[in-house]
C-alpha positions as CSV (number, residue, x, y, z in Angstrom):
1,G,-1.0,-2.3,8.4
2,L,-3.9,0.1,8.2
3,F,-6.7,-1.6,10.0
4,G,-9.0,0.4,8.8
5,K,-8.5,3.2,5.8
6,D,-6.6,5.7,7.7
7,L,-2.5,5.9,9.1
8,S,-2.8,6.5,12.7
9,D,0.1,9.3,13.6
10,A,2.0,6.3,14.7
11,Q,1.8,4.8,12.0
12,K,2.9,8.1,10.0
13,S,5.6,8.4,12.5
14,L,7.1,5.3,12.9
15,L,7.2,5.0,8.9
16,I,8.9,8.7,8.3
17,T,11.9,7.7,11.1
18,S,12.3,4.5,9.3
19,G,14.2,5.8,6.6
20,V,12.6,4.1,4.1
21,T,12.0,5.7,0.7
22,D,9.8,3.5,-1.0
23,L,6.0,2.5,0.0
24,V,3.9,-0.3,-1.4
25,V,0.6,0.4,-0.7
26,L,-2.3,-2.1,-1.2
27,T,-5.4,-1.0,0.4
28,D,-8.6,-3.4,-0.6
29,N,-10.3,-2.5,-3.8
30,D,-13.0,-0.7,-2.4
31,Q,-14.8,1.7,-1.2
32,A,-12.7,2.1,1.5
33,G,-9.7,1.3,0.1
34,R,-9.5,3.7,-2.9
35,E,-10.6,6.5,-0.2
36,G,-7.8,5.2,2.3
37,R,-5.4,5.1,-0.9
38,M,-6.0,9.0,-1.8
39,K,-5.7,10.1,1.4
40,I,-1.7,8.2,1.7
41,Q,-1.3,9.9,-1.3
42,R,-2.2,13.2,-0.2
43,E,-0.3,12.6,3.3
44,L,2.7,10.6,2.3
45,S,3.5,11.8,-1.0
46,R,6.0,14.1,-0.7
47,M,8.1,12.1,1.7
48,F,8.0,8.9,-0.3
49,N,7.6,7.2,-3.9
50,L,4.2,5.2,-3.7
51,I,3.8,2.6,-5.2
52,Y,0.2,1.2,-6.2
53,P,0.2,-2.7,-7.4
54,T,-3.1,-3.3,-9.3
55,M,-5.5,-5.7,-7.1
56,L,-7.2,-8.5,-9.3
57,K,-9.9,-9.0,-6.3
58,K,-11.7,-7.2,-3.5
59,D,-8.8,-7.7,-0.6
60,V,-5.3,-9.3,-0.9
61,G,-6.2,-11.7,1.1
62,D,-8.4,-13.2,-1.5
63,T,-6.0,-13.3,-3.8
64,S,-3.6,-16.7,-4.1
65,V,-0.1,-17.0,-3.2
66,K,0.6,-17.9,-7.6
67,K,-1.5,-14.5,-8.3
68,I,0.2,-12.4,-6.3
69,Q,3.8,-13.9,-7.8
70,K,2.7,-13.4,-10.8
71,H,1.0,-10.1,-10.7
72,I,1.4,-8.5,-7.6
73,L,5.5,-9.1,-7.2
74,P,6.7,-7.7,-10.3
75,E,5.1,-4.7,-10.1
76,V,7.1,-3.9,-6.5
77,E,10.5,-6.4,-7.6
78,G,13.9,-3.9,-6.9
79,L,11.9,-2.9,-3.8
80,Y,12.0,-5.8,-1.9
């Protein structure tokens, strides 16, 4: 989790050394979330395959489990 709109250097380092190739990016569906998404795109798109599932609400925490299962999980199927 970002806990803000920026990845820390420690978070980036952890991702880079983790061995993962796909990152699912679920930032809030607001101005700060869009800015964070753009920054992640600029900083990490050359190292990772970035997946941006469609957000139905402002915050994924406001989305019901049923809607996540129906709308978000199919977009990341095979990545988990």
